[in-house]
Backbone and ligand atoms as CSV (ligand in chain L), in Angstrom:
chain,resi,resn,atom,element,x,y,z
A,1,MET,N,N,-53.422,61.796,33.612
A,1,MET,CA,C,-52.970,60.713,32.732
A,1,MET,C,C,-51.657,61.107,32.047
A,2,VAL,N,N,-51.721,62.188,31.296
A,2,VAL,CA,C,-50.468,62.715,30.748
A,2,VAL,C,C,-50.139,63.970,31.552
A,3,ASP,N,N,-49.320,63.791,32.573
A,3,ASP,CA,C,-49.077,64.877,33.521
A,3,ASP,C,C,-48.448,66.099,32.864
A,4,ALA,N,N,-47.657,65.861,31.814
A,4,ALA,CA,C,-46.984,66.991,31.166
A,4,ALA,C,C,-47.991,68.002,30.620
A,5,LEU,N,N,-49.210,67.520,30.320
A,5,LEU,CA,C,-50.202,68.415,29.731
A,5,LEU,C,C,-51.048,69.134,30.780
A,6,LYS,N,N,-50.756,68.878,32.044
A,6,LYS,CA,C,-51.452,69.614,33.105
A,6,LYS,C,C,-50.609,70.822,33.478
A,7,LEU,N,N,-51.021,71.965,33.014
A,7,LEU,CA,C,-50.211,73.178,33.203
A,7,LEU,C,C,-50.560,73.834,34.526
A,8,LYS,N,N,-49.532,74.127,35.302
A,8,LYS,CA,C,-49.724,74.865,36.557
A,8,LYS,C,C,-49.748,76.356,36.207
A,9,ILE,N,N,-50.906,76.803,35.790
A,9,ILE,CA,C,-50.962,78.136,35.189
A,9,ILE,C,C,-50.686,79.261,36.191
A,10,LYS,N,N,-51.132,79.094,37.425
A,10,LYS,CA,C,-50.967,80.184,38.399
A,10,LYS,C,C,-49.502,80.481,38.696
A,11,THR,N,N,-48.695,79.422,38.702
A,11,THR,CA,C,-47.298,79.592,39.099
A,11,THR,C,C,-46.348,79.579,37.911
A,12,LEU,N,N,-46.907,79.555,36.707
A,12,LEU,CA,C,-46.069,79.525,35.502
A,12,LEU,C,C,-45.323,80.854,35.343
A,13,PRO,N,N,-44.006,80.819,35.173
A,13,PRO,CA,C,-43.281,82.083,34.959
A,13,PRO,C,C,-43.695,82.735,33.636
A,14,PHE,N,N,-43.552,84.043,33.542
A,14,PHE,CA,C,-43.832,84.736,32.284
A,14,PHE,C,C,-42.878,84.235,31.211
A,15,GLY,N,N,-43.314,84.350,29.952
A,15,GLY,CA,C,-42.487,83.890,28.839
A,15,GLY,C,C,-42.999,82.575,28.285
A,16,THR,N,N,-42.225,82.007,27.367
A,16,THR,CA,C,-42.642,80.808,26.645
A,16,THR,C,C,-41.945,79.568,27.186
A,17,HIS,N,N,-42.722,78.505,27.344
A,17,HIS,CA,C,-42.187,77.248,27.849
A,17,HIS,C,C,-42.603,76.128,26.912
A,18,ALA,N,N,-41.683,75.241,26.600
A,18,ALA,CA,C,-42.008,74.126,25.714
A,18,ALA,C,C,-42.271,72.867,26.533
A,19,VAL,N,N,-43.349,72.199,26.195
A,19,VAL,CA,C,-43.685,70.924,26.825
A,19,VAL,C,C,-43.755,69.888,25.715
A,20,GLU,N,N,-43.072,68.752,25.900
A,20,GLU,CA,C,-43.134,67.714,24.871
A,20,GLU,C,C,-43.619,66.426,25.490
A,21,CYS,N,N,-44.445,65.722,24.733
A,21,CYS,CA,C,-44.859,64.404,25.230
A,21,CYS,C,C,-45.229,63.510,24.061
A,22,HIS,N,N,-45.307,62.233,24.352
A,22,HIS,CA,C,-45.668,61.234,23.348
A,22,HIS,C,C,-46.983,60.587,23.766
A,23,LEU,N,N,-47.879,60.406,22.795
A,23,LEU,CA,C,-49.199,59.856,23.110
A,23,LEU,C,C,-49.384,58.512,22.413
A,24,ASP,N,N,-49.934,57.555,23.140
A,24,ASP,CA,C,-50.288,56.279,22.510
A,24,ASP,C,C,-51.810,56.109,22.527
A,25,GLU,N,N,-52.274,54.934,22.121
A,25,GLU,CA,C,-53.714,54.736,21.937
A,25,GLU,C,C,-54.512,54.926,23.231
A,26,SER,N,N,-53.893,54.656,24.378
A,26,SER,CA,C,-54.656,54.779,25.624
A,26,SER,C,C,-55.118,56.220,25.850
A,27,PHE,N,N,-54.384,57.162,25.281
A,27,PHE,CA,C,-54.752,58.568,25.423
A,27,PHE,C,C,-56.035,58.887,24.652
A,28,PHE,N,N,-56.238,58.189,23.531
A,28,PHE,CA,C,-57.353,58.540,22.643
A,28,PHE,C,C,-58.600,57.709,22.887
A,29,ASN,N,N,-58.459,56.599,23.570
A,29,ASN,CA,C,-59.593,55.689,23.643
A,29,ASN,C,C,-60.664,56.083,24.649
A,30,LEU,N,N,-60.538,57.280,25.219
A,30,LEU,CA,C,-61.632,57.803,26.032
A,30,LEU,C,C,-62.797,58.178,25.136
A,31,ASP,N,N,-62.481,58.455,23.892
A,31,ASP,CA,C,-63.507,58.856,22.945
A,31,ASP,C,C,-64.200,57.614,22.418
A,32,GLU,N,N,-65.529,57.574,22.555
A,32,GLU,CA,C,-66.230,56.356,22.171
A,32,GLU,C,C,-66.606,56.335,20.700
A,33,GLN,N,N,-66.495,57.477,20.044
A,33,GLN,CA,C,-66.975,57.533,18.666
A,33,GLN,C,C,-65.973,56.951,17.684
A,34,ILE,N,N,-64.713,57.005,18.026
A,34,ILE,CA,C,-63.686,56.524,17.114
A,34,ILE,C,C,-62.839,55.487,17.839
A,35,GLU,N,N,-62.740,54.304,17.232
A,35,GLU,CA,C,-61.883,53.285,17.823
A,35,GLU,C,C,-60.455,53.513,17.335
A,36,VAL,N,N,-59.592,53.930,18.244
A,36,VAL,CA,C,-58.186,54.121,17.876
A,36,VAL,C,C,-57.429,52.873,18.314
A,37,ARG,N,N,-56.941,52.121,17.316
A,37,ARG,CA,C,-56.274,50.854,17.647
A,37,ARG,C,C,-54.844,51.078,18.088
A,38,ARG,N,N,-54.185,51.982,17.405
A,38,ARG,CA,C,-52.822,52.328,17.804
A,38,ARG,C,C,-52.621,53.813,17.565
A,39,ALA,N,N,-51.763,54.402,18.364
A,39,ALA,CA,C,-51.414,55.807,18.145
A,39,ALA,C,C,-49.957,56.002,18.484
A,40,ASP,N,N,-49.329,56.838,17.710
A,40,ASP,CA,C,-47.918,57.147,17.897
A,40,ASP,C,C,-47.783,58.620,17.520
A,41,VAL,N,N,-48.057,59.474,18.481
A,41,VAL,CA,C,-48.154,60.911,18.182
A,41,VAL,C,C,-47.240,61.697,19.123
A,42,ASP,N,N,-46.393,62.503,18.539
A,42,ASP,CA,C,-45.541,63.405,19.317
A,42,ASP,C,C,-46.205,64.774,19.394
A,43,VAL,N,N,-46.252,65.306,20.593
A,43,VAL,CA,C,-46.883,66.603,20.805
A,43,VAL,C,C,-45.847,67.595,21.310
A,44,THR,N,N,-45.824,68.752,20.694
A,44,THR,CA,C,-45.046,69.868,21.232
A,44,THR,C,C,-46.032,70.970,21.585
A,45,LEU,N,N,-45.998,71.364,22.834
A,45,LEU,CA,C,-46.884,72.420,23.306
A,45,LEU,C,C,-46.016,73.594,23.751
A,46,ASN,N,N,-46.203,74.722,23.096
A,46,ASN,CA,C,-45.546,75.940,23.552
A,46,ASN,C,C,-46.572,76.769,24.293
A,47,VAL,N,N,-46.321,76.980,25.558
A,47,VAL,CA,C,-47.249,77.787,26.338
A,47,VAL,C,C,-46.546,79.078,26.736
A,48,THR,N,N,-47.208,80.188,26.438
A,48,THR,CA,C,-46.650,81.499,26.747
A,48,THR,C,C,-47.534,82.185,27.779
A,49,ARG,N,N,-46.936,82.569,28.888
A,49,ARG,CA,C,-47.696,83.382,29.825
A,49,ARG,C,C,-47.448,84.835,29.458
A,50,LYS,N,N,-48.528,85.522,29.081
A,50,LYS,CA,C,-48.385,86.890,28.573
A,50,LYS,C,C,-48.627,87.918,29.667
A,51,SER,N,N,-49.457,87.557,30.646
A,51,SER,CA,C,-49.729,88.472,31.752
A,51,SER,C,C,-50.197,87.639,32.935
A,52,GLU,N,N,-50.604,88.293,33.998
A,52,GLU,CA,C,-51.116,87.568,35.159
A,52,GLU,C,C,-52.231,86.604,34.771
A,53,THR,N,N,-53.049,86.992,33.801
A,53,THR,CA,C,-54.263,86.221,33.522
A,53,THR,C,C,-54.379,85.753,32.074
A,54,THR,N,N,-53.384,86.030,31.233
A,54,THR,CA,C,-53.520,85.611,29.834
A,54,THR,C,C,-52.355,84.720,29.397
A,55,TYR,N,N,-52.721,83.746,28.569
A,55,TYR,CA,C,-51.765,82.732,28.119
A,55,TYR,C,C,-52.049,82.450,26.642
A,56,ARG,N,N,-51.050,81.900,25.974
A,56,ARG,CA,C,-51.269,81.445,24.617
A,56,ARG,C,C,-50.717,80.023,24.498
A,57,LEU,N,N,-51.514,79.157,23.892
A,57,LEU,CA,C,-51.094,77.768,23.677
A,57,LEU,C,C,-50.860,77.541,22.189
A,58,GLU,N,N,-49.728,76.967,21.864
A,58,GLU,CA,C,-49.459,76.564,20.482
A,58,GLU,C,C,-49.167,75.072,20.504
A,59,ILE,N,N,-50.065,74.336,19.875
A,59,ILE,CA,C,-50.007,72.875,19.951
A,59,ILE,C,C,-49.650,72.323,18.573
A,60,ALA,N,N,-48.653,71.452,18.524
A,60,ALA,CA,C,-48.292,70.789,17.264
A,60,ALA,C,C,-48.292,69.283,17.511
A,61,CYS,N,N,-49.033,68.552,16.685
A,61,CYS,CA,C,-49.137,67.101,16.827
A,61,CYS,C,C,-48.668,66.434,15.537
A,62,HIS,N,N,-47.735,65.508,15.660
A,62,HIS,CA,C,-47.224,64.793,14.488
A,62,HIS,C,C,-47.138,63.309,14.793
A,63,GLY,N,N,-47.530,62.489,13.840
A,63,GLY,CA,C,-47.411,61.047,14.047
A,63,GLY,C,C,-48.434,60.287,13.236
A,64,THR,N,N,-48.913,59.189,13.819
A,64,THR,CA,C,-49.850,58.305,13.114
A,64,THR,C,C,-50.898,57.785,14.087
A,65,VAL,N,N,-52.135,57.703,13.613
A,65,VAL,CA,C,-53.141,56.949,14.359
A,65,VAL,C,C,-53.672,55.837,13.457
A,66,THR,N,N,-53.979,54.701,14.062
A,66,THR,CA,C,-54.503,53.553,13.320
A,66,THR,C,C,-55.925,53.287,13.777
A,67,ILE,N,N,-56.837,53.342,12.807
A,67,ILE,CA,C,-58.249,53.100,13.092
A,67,ILE,C,C,-58.753,52.019,12.134
A,68,PRO,N,N,-59.922,51.407,12.409
A,68,PRO,CA,C,-60.428,50.411,11.465
A,68,PRO,C,C,-60.974,51.057,10.193
A,69,CYS,N,N,-60.685,50.424,9.067
A,69,CYS,CA,C,-61.259,50.864,7.792
A,69,CYS,C,C,-62.752,50.529,7.804
A,70,ASP,N,N,-63.577,51.476,7.388
A,70,ASP,CA,C,-65.023,51.248,7.391
A,70,ASP,C,C,-65.432,50.147,6.415
A,71,ARG,N,N,-64.608,49.907,5.396
A,71,ARG,CA,C,-64.996,48.942,4.364
A,71,ARG,C,C,-64.534,47.532,4.705
A,72,CYS,N,N,-63.262,47.386,5.088
A,72,CYS,CA,C,-62.732,46.031,5.297
A,72,CYS,C,C,-62.423,45.730,6.765
A,73,LEU,N,N,-62.526,46.742,7.629
A,73,LEU,CA,C,-62.294,46.601,9.075
A,73,LEU,C,C,-60.839,46.336,9.433
A,74,ASP,N,N,-59.985,46.280,8.423
A,74,ASP,CA,C,-58.571,46.096,8.702
A,74,ASP,C,C,-57.969,47.449,9.128
A,75,ASP,N,N,-56.722,47.399,9.589
A,75,ASP,CA,C,-56.077,48.625,10.066
A,75,ASP,C,C,-55.938,49.676,8.960
A,76,LEU,N,N,-56.236,50.899,9.331
A,76,LEU,CA,C,-56.053,52.024,8.424
A,76,LEU,C,C,-55.173,53.043,9.146
A,77,ASP,N,N,-53.984,53.266,8.606
A,77,ASP,CA,C,-53.058,54.225,9.213
A,77,ASP,C,C,-53.318,55.615,8.661
A,78,LEU,N,N,-53.513,56.562,9.551
A,78,LEU,CA,C,-53.713,57.940,9.115
A,78,LEU,C,C,-52.587,58.810,9.663
A,79,PRO,N,N,-51.961,59.604,8.794
A,79,PRO,CA,C,-50.942,60.522,9.304
A,79,PRO,C,C,-51.590,61.651,10.104
A,80,VAL,N,N,-50.915,62.068,11.149
A,80,VAL,CA,C,-51.379,63.190,11.965
A,80,VAL,C,C,-50.383,64.319,11.801
A,81,ASP,N,N,-50.868,65.471,11.406
A,81,ASP,CA,C,-50.000,66.635,11.232
A,81,ASP,C,C,-50.859,67.868,11.487
A,82,GLU,N,N,-51.067,68.158,12.752
A,82,GLU,CA,C,-52.033,69.184,13.129
A,82,GLU,C,C,-51.403,70.256,14.011
A,83,ASN,N,N,-51.791,71.496,13.745
A,83,ASN,CA,C,-51.379,72.605,14.596
A,83,ASN,C,C,-52.623,73.347,15.069
A,84,TYR,N,N,-52.573,73.798,16.312
A,84,TYR,CA,C,-53.725,74.511,16.846
A,84,TYR,C,C,-53.226,75.556,17.838
A,85,CYS,N,N,-53.716,76.769,17.678
A,85,CYS,CA,C,-53.335,77.851,18.593
A,85,CYS,C,C,-54.574,78.354,19.316
A,86,LEU,N,N,-54.380,78.674,20.578
A,86,LEU,CA,C,-55.516,79.049,21.405
A,86,LEU,C,C,-55.057,80.040,22.469
A,87,ASN,N,N,-55.790,81.129,22.618
A,87,ASN,CA,C,-55.538,82.055,23.717
A,87,ASN,C,C,-56.384,81.643,24.916
A,88,VAL,N,N,-55.826,81.834,26.081
A,88,VAL,CA,C,-56.526,81.470,27.312
A,88,VAL,C,C,-56.541,82.689,28.224
A,89,GLU,N,N,-57.692,82.948,28.775
A,89,GLU,CA,C,-57.777,84.043,29.740
A,89,GLU,C,C,-58.474,83.551,31.004
A,90,GLN,N,N,-57.908,83.930,32.136
A,90,GLN,CA,C,-58.543,83.583,33.417
A,90,GLN,C,C,-59.378,84.749,33.864
A,91,MET,N,N,-60.685,84.506,33.993
A,91,MET,CA,C,-61.552,85.546,34.558
A,91,MET,C,C,-62.878,84.951,35.008
A,92,GLY,N,N,-63.485,85.618,35.972
A,92,GLY,CA,C,-64.791,85.195,36.459
A,92,GLY,C,C,-64.751,83.833,37.127
A,93,THR,N,N,-65.909,83.178,37.113
A,93,THR,CA,C,-66.029,81.901,37.812
A,93,THR,C,C,-66.489,80.777,36.887
A,94,GLU,N,N,-66.758,81.110,35.606
A,94,GLU,CA,C,-67.320,80.104,34.704
A,94,GLU,C,C,-66.323,79.749,33.597
A,95,LEU,N,N,-66.309,78.465,33.267
A,95,LEU,CA,C,-65.552,78.006,32.112
A,95,LEU,C,C,-66.357,78.315,30.852
A,96,ASP,N,N,-65.698,78.876,29.848
A,96,ASP,CA,C,-66.384,79.131,28.580
A,96,ASP,C,C,-65.485,78.651,27.443
A,97,ASP,N,N,-65.861,77.521,26.846
A,97,ASP,CA,C,-65.050,76.985,25.742
A,97,ASP,C,C,-65.810,77.061,24.420
A,98,SER,N,N,-66.729,78.036,24.326
A,98,SER,CA,C,-67.561,78.135,23.123
A,98,SER,C,C,-66.827,78.822,21.970
A,99,ASN,N,N,-65.719,79.478,22.267
A,99,ASN,CA,C,-64.970,80.189,21.232
A,99,ASN,C,C,-63.719,79.387,20.861
A,100,ASP,N,N,-63.520,79.172,19.541
A,100,ASP,CA,C,-62.385,78.365,19.092
A,100,ASP,C,C,-61.038,79.032,19.337
A,101,GLU,N,N,-61.044,80.340,19.490
A,101,GLU,CA,C,-59.760,81.048,19.602
A,101,GLU,C,C,-59.468,81.568,20.999
A,102,LEU,N,N,-60.485,81.626,21.839
A,102,LEU,CA,C,-60.275,82.131,23.195
A,102,LEU,C,C,-61.012,81.255,24.204
A,103,LEU,N,N,-60.222,80.661,25.077
A,103,LEU,CA,C,-60.792,79.825,26.140
A,103,LEU,C,C,-60.792,80.639,27.440
A,104,ILE,N,N,-61.972,80.739,28.037
A,104,ILE,CA,C,-62.075,81.444,29.322
A,104,ILE,C,C,-62.108,80.403,30.442
A,105,VAL,N,N,-61.192,80.523,31.377
A,105,VAL,CA,C,-61.212,79.592,32.512
A,105,VAL,C,C,-61.371,80.390,33.811
A,106,PRO,N,N,-61.997,79.777,34.815
A,106,PRO,CA,C,-62.253,80.487,36.074
A,106,PRO,C,C,-60.963,81.019,36.702
A,107,GLN,N,N,-61.126,82.155,37.350
A,107,GLN,CA,C,-59.982,82.860,37.914
A,107,GLN,C,C,-59.222,82.044,38.966
A,108,ASP,N,N,-59.948,81.177,39.667
A,108,ASP,CA,C,-59.276,80.481,40.764
A,108,ASP,C,C,-58.653,79.147,40.344
A,109,TRP,N,N,-58.702,78.824,39.064
A,109,TRP,CA,C,-58.052,77.575,38.617
A,109,TRP,C,C,-56.539,77.702,38.758
A,110,ARG,N,N,-55.937,76.703,39.379
A,110,ARG,CA,C,-54.482,76.699,39.510
A,110,ARG,C,C,-53.857,75.878,38.393
A,111,GLU,N,N,-54.691,75.006,37.820
A,111,GLU,CA,C,-54.170,74.065,36.827
A,111,GLU,C,C,-55.082,74.057,35.606
A,112,LEU,N,N,-54.479,73.938,34.435
A,112,LEU,CA,C,-55.260,73.787,33.203
A,112,LEU,C,C,-54.798,72.501,32.525
A,113,ASP,N,N,-55.714,71.557,32.354
A,113,ASP,CA,C,-55.375,70.295,31.691
A,113,ASP,C,C,-55.600,70.463,30.182
A,114,VAL,N,N,-54.520,70.448,29.439
A,114,VAL,CA,C,-54.606,70.663,27.991
A,114,VAL,C,C,-54.923,69.361,27.255
A,115,ALA,N,N,-54.939,68.237,27.976
A,115,ALA,CA,C,-55.154,66.933,27.323
A,115,ALA,C,C,-56.423,66.878,26.466
A,116,PRO,N,N,-57.583,67.353,26.972
A,116,PRO,CA,C,-58.782,67.276,26.115
A,116,PRO,C,C,-58.648,68.098,24.834
A,117,ILE,N,N,-57.928,69.208,24.919
A,117,ILE,CA,C,-57.749,70.056,23.728
A,117,ILE,C,C,-56.857,69.338,22.713
A,118,VAL,N,N,-55.805,68.691,23.216
A,118,VAL,CA,C,-54.914,67.946,22.322
A,118,VAL,C,C,-55.668,66.775,21.690
A,119,ARG,N,N,-56.459,66.088,22.507
A,119,ARG,CA,C,-57.227,64.935,22.009
A,119,ARG,C,C,-58.160,65.376,20.874
A,120,ASP,N,N,-58.889,66.461,21.101
A,120,ASP,CA,C,-59.804,66.957,20.071
A,120,ASP,C,C,-59.058,67.399,18.818
A,121,THR,N,N,-57.908,68.019,19.017
A,121,THR,CA,C,-57.132,68.500,17.871
A,121,THR,C,C,-56.804,67.342,16.934
A,122,VAL,N,N,-56.442,66.200,17.497
A,122,VAL,CA,C,-56.084,65.042,16.676
A,122,VAL,C,C,-57.339,64.360,16.128
A,123,LEU,N,N,-58.329,64.131,16.989
A,123,LEU,CA,C,-59.497,63.348,16.557
A,123,LEU,C,C,-60.362,64.103,15.549
A,124,LEU,N,N,-60.435,65.425,15.691
A,124,LEU,CA,C,-61.257,66.193,14.750
A,124,LEU,C,C,-60.640,66.224,13.357
A,125,ALA,N,N,-59.354,65.898,13.284
A,125,ALA,CA,C,-58.683,65.893,11.976
A,125,ALA,C,C,-58.948,64.588,11.218
A,126,ILE,N,N,-59.501,63.584,11.906
A,126,ILE,CA,C,-59.798,62.316,11.234
A,126,ILE,C,C,-60.994,62.518,10.307
A,127,PRO,N,N,-60.842,62.166,9.027
A,127,PRO,CA,C,-61.921,62.449,8.068
A,127,PRO,C,C,-63.182,61.633,8.353
A,128,MET,N,N,-64.312,62.122,7.850
A,128,MET,CA,C,-65.577,61.415,8.034
A,128,MET,C,C,-65.558,60.082,7.302
A,129,THR,N,N,-64.961,60.074,6.126
A,129,THR,CA,C,-64.848,58.841,5.352
A,129,THR,C,C,-63.551,58.153,5.745
A,130,ARG,N,N,-63.686,57.033,6.423
A,130,ARG,CA,C,-62.494,56.367,6.941
A,130,ARG,C,C,-62.315,55.037,6.234
A,131,CYS,N,N,-61.767,55.122,5.020
A,131,CYS,CA,C,-61.564,53.915,4.227
A,131,CYS,C,C,-60.194,53.972,3.584
A,132,HIS,N,N,-59.671,52.795,3.264
A,132,HIS,CA,C,-58.498,52.745,2.408
A,132,HIS,C,C,-58.864,53.461,1.111
A,133,GLU,N,N,-57.872,54.034,0.468
A,133,GLU,CA,C,-58.149,54.953,-0.635
A,133,GLU,C,C,-59.006,54.305,-1.732
A,134,SER,N,N,-58.676,53.091,-2.121
A,134,SER,CA,C,-59.546,52.400,-3.074
A,134,SER,C,C,-59.769,50.989,-2.541
A,135,GLU,N,N,-60.753,50.304,-3.117
A,135,GLU,CA,C,-61.060,48.962,-2.630
A,135,GLU,C,C,-59.869,48.031,-2.827
A,136,ASP,N,N,-59.005,48.356,-3.812
A,136,ASP,CA,C,-57.821,47.530,-4.050
A,136,ASP,C,C,-56.843,47.592,-2.883
A,137,ASP,N,N,-56.895,48.697,-2.136
A,137,ASP,CA,C,-55.997,48.830,-0.989
A,137,ASP,C,C,-56.529,48.103,0.239
A,138,CYS,N,N,-57.782,47.708,0.182
A,138,CYS,CA,C,-58.374,47.018,1.318
A,138,CYS,C,C,-57.846,45.595,1.412
A,139,ASN,N,N,-58.035,45.004,2.553
A,139,ASN,CA,C,-57.643,43.619,2.788
A,139,ASN,C,C,-58.630,42.703,2.056
A,140,ALA,N,N,-58.173,42.105,0.954
A,140,ALA,CA,C,-59.068,41.333,0.085
A,140,ALA,C,C,-59.677,40.146,0.827
A,141,ASP,N,N,-58.872,39.484,1.650
A,141,ASP,CA,C,-59.374,38.326,2.400
A,141,ASP,C,C,-60.507,38.743,3.336
A,142,MET,N,N,-60.287,39.895,3.973
A,142,MET,CA,C,-61.319,40.381,4.886
A,142,MET,C,C,-62.599,40.688,4.121
A,143,LEU,N,N,-62.473,41.339,2.962
A,143,LEU,CA,C,-63.658,41.697,2.177
A,143,LEU,C,C,-64.412,40.443,1.748
A,144,ASP,N,N,-63.666,39.413,1.292
A,144,ASP,CA,C,-64.298,38.156,0.881
A,144,ASP,C,C,-65.052,37.542,2.044
A,145,MET,N,N,-64.353,37.512,3.173
A,145,MET,CA,C,-64.942,36.892,4.357
A,145,MET,C,C,-66.190,37.655,4.794
A,146,LEU,N,N,-66.107,38.982,4.784
A,146,LEU,CA,C,-67.247,39.795,5.199
A,146,LEU,C,C,-68.406,39.612,4.230
A,147,ASP,N,N,-68.092,39.539,2.946
A,147,ASP,CA,C,-69.126,39.362,1.924
A,147,ASP,C,C,-69.853,38.041,2.110
A,148,SER,N,N,-69.091,36.968,2.282
A,148,SER,CA,C,-69.722,35.660,2.396
A,148,SER,C,C,-70.580,35.613,3.649
A,149,HIS,N,N,-70.097,36.282,4.683
A,149,HIS,CA,C,-70.878,36.264,5.918
A,149,HIS,C,C,-72.155,37.080,5.772
A,150,ARG,N,N,-72.045,38.161,5.012
A,150,ARG,CA,C,-73.221,39.008,4.824
A,150,ARG,C,C,-74.343,38.224,4.144
A,151,VAL,N,N,-73.973,37.445,3.121
A,151,VAL,CA,C,-74.960,36.641,2.403
A,151,VAL,C,C,-75.616,35.647,3.366
A,152,GLU,N,N,-74.787,35.076,4.192
A,152,GLU,CA,C,-75.261,34.087,5.159
A,152,GLU,C,C,-76.229,34.723,6.176
A,153,ALA,N,N,-75.851,35.915,6.621
A,153,ALA,CA,C,-76.610,36.541,7.705
A,153,ALA,C,C,-77.886,37.195,7.206
A,154,VAL,N,N,-77.870,37.653,5.953
A,154,VAL,CA,C,-79.026,38.351,5.420
A,154,VAL,C,C,-79.476,37.644,4.145
A,155,PRO,N,N,-80.207,36.547,4.282
A,155,PRO,CA,C,-80.582,35.775,3.100
A,155,PRO,C,C,-81.624,36.489,2.239
A,156,ASP,N,N,-82.498,37.306,2.824
A,156,ASP,CA,C,-83.534,37.975,2.032
A,156,ASP,C,C,-82.965,39.181,1.306
A,157,ASP,N,N,-83.638,39.508,0.191
A,157,ASP,CA,C,-83.071,40.564,-0.644
A,157,ASP,C,C,-83.263,41.959,-0.037
A,158,ASP,N,N,-84.426,42.216,0.585
A,158,ASP,CA,C,-84.663,43.581,1.075
A,158,ASP,C,C,-84.701,43.608,2.607
A,159,ASP,N,N,-83.673,43.048,3.178
A,159,ASP,CA,C,-83.668,42.868,4.628
A,159,ASP,C,C,-82.733,43.852,5.338
A,160,ASP,N,N,-82.384,44.894,4.626
A,160,ASP,CA,C,-81.323,45.778,5.127
A,160,ASP,C,C,-81.617,46.379,6.504
A,161,ASN,N,N,-82.888,46.652,6.753
A,161,ASN,CA,C,-83.221,47.329,8.008
A,161,ASN,C,C,-83.103,46.424,9.220
A,162,ASN,N,N,-83.052,45.139,8.962
A,162,ASN,CA,C,-82.984,44.185,10.065
A,162,ASN,C,C,-81.802,44.425,10.987
A,163,ASN,N,N,-80.698,44.823,10.380
A,163,ASN,CA,C,-79.479,45.001,11.172
A,163,ASN,C,C,-79.674,46.056,12.236
A,164,GLU,N,N,-80.410,47.102,11.862
A,164,GLU,CA,C,-80.578,48.192,12.810
A,164,GLU,C,C,-81.480,47.783,13.968
A,165,THR,N,N,-82.515,47.028,13.645
A,165,THR,CA,C,-83.453,46.680,14.701
A,165,THR,C,C,-82.851,45.659,15.676
A,166,THR,N,N,-82.040,44.733,15.134
A,166,THR,CA,C,-81.444,43.759,16.040
A,166,THR,C,C,-80.183,44.318,16.705
A,167,GLY,N,N,-79.626,45.369,16.095
A,167,GLY,CA,C,-78.448,45.987,16.686
A,167,GLY,C,C,-77.163,45.224,16.416
A,168,THR,N,N,-77.226,44.185,15.596
A,168,THR,CA,C,-76.013,43.418,15.314
A,168,THR,C,C,-75.612,43.602,13.856
A,169,ASP,N,N,-74.443,44.137,13.681
A,169,ASP,CA,C,-73.909,44.283,12.344
A,169,ASP,C,C,-73.192,42.977,11.999
A,170,PRO,N,N,-73.639,42.295,10.949
A,170,PRO,CA,C,-73.032,40.988,10.626
A,170,PRO,C,C,-71.524,41.086,10.395
A,171,ARG,N,N,-71.061,42.251,9.969
A,171,ARG,CA,C,-69.619,42.391,9.731
A,171,ARG,C,C,-68.836,42.269,11.037
A,172,TRP,N,N,-69.408,42.850,12.087
A,172,TRP,CA,C,-68.700,42.794,13.376
A,172,TRP,C,C,-68.731,41.381,13.933
A,173,GLU,N,N,-69.853,40.708,13.728
A,173,GLU,CA,C,-69.935,39.320,14.168
A,173,GLU,C,C,-68.875,38.490,13.452
A,174,ALA,N,N,-68.737,38.767,12.154
A,174,ALA,CA,C,-67.767,38.028,11.364
A,174,ALA,C,C,-66.349,38.307,11.839
A,175,LEU,N,N,-66.112,39.558,12.181
A,175,LEU,CA,C,-64.774,39.942,12.643
A,175,LEU,C,C,-64.476,39.251,13.962
A,176,LYS,N,N,-65.482,39.219,14.817
A,176,LYS,CA,C,-65.285,38.593,16.126
A,176,LYS,C,C,-64.896,37.127,15.943
A,177,LYS,N,N,-65.605,36.473,15.012
A,177,LYS,CA,C,-65.299,35.056,14.761
A,177,LYS,C,C,-63.877,34.888,14.229
A,178,LEU,N,N,-63.496,35.813,13.368
A,178,LEU,CA,C,-62.172,35.739,12.777
A,178,LEU,C,C,-61.103,35.842,13.853
A,179,LYS,N,N,-61.346,36.749,14.819
A,179,LYS,CA,C,-60.366,36.968,15.884
A,179,LYS,C,C,-60.267,35.757,16.811
A,180,GLU,N,N,-61.389,35.034,16.927
A,180,GLU,CA,C,-61.402,33.895,17.833
A,180,GLU,C,C,-60.655,32.703,17.255
A,181,GLN,N,N,-60.483,32.702,15.936
A,181,GLN,CA,C,-59.871,31.526,15.292
A,181,GLN,C,C,-58.390,31.397,15.669
L,1,ZN,ZN,ZN,-60.064,48.820,3.847
């Protein structure tokens, strides 16, 4: 997908090489847990071949990702400013990515795709609480609309669990209707 991030490790000359690329939302939307509506992220990857079998990756990501606000569902822009360094060693026949600082890749790999590492570097930086800083920063019209719909959809006072059993969040239904208008 992003060919620049596929490193030809076997034939890489010794020394440091800079790879630059730009990522948009299509790069991030493989992840199902976070809906990335827009992305504008510049990546600089410095890859150093230190020996026949050892490499060092220095990844810097700068830009913006836009995700839905959990409260009002409107766009929430988050700045991206992440750096991640990782040593890579080729040995054996098994991939081992259990260590945050050392990635072991099989000896016969000719190519290393850094895209998943870059994707995780950006997505893991997104906070658990994904809301506009205060309710005043939220889209007031959206909040009003969502509120009125909530009352409509859940007329009983202690009906909160209903949403989970039916699997339909009234807020999303309301948003869908809004988009159709
Ligand atoms: Zn909001």
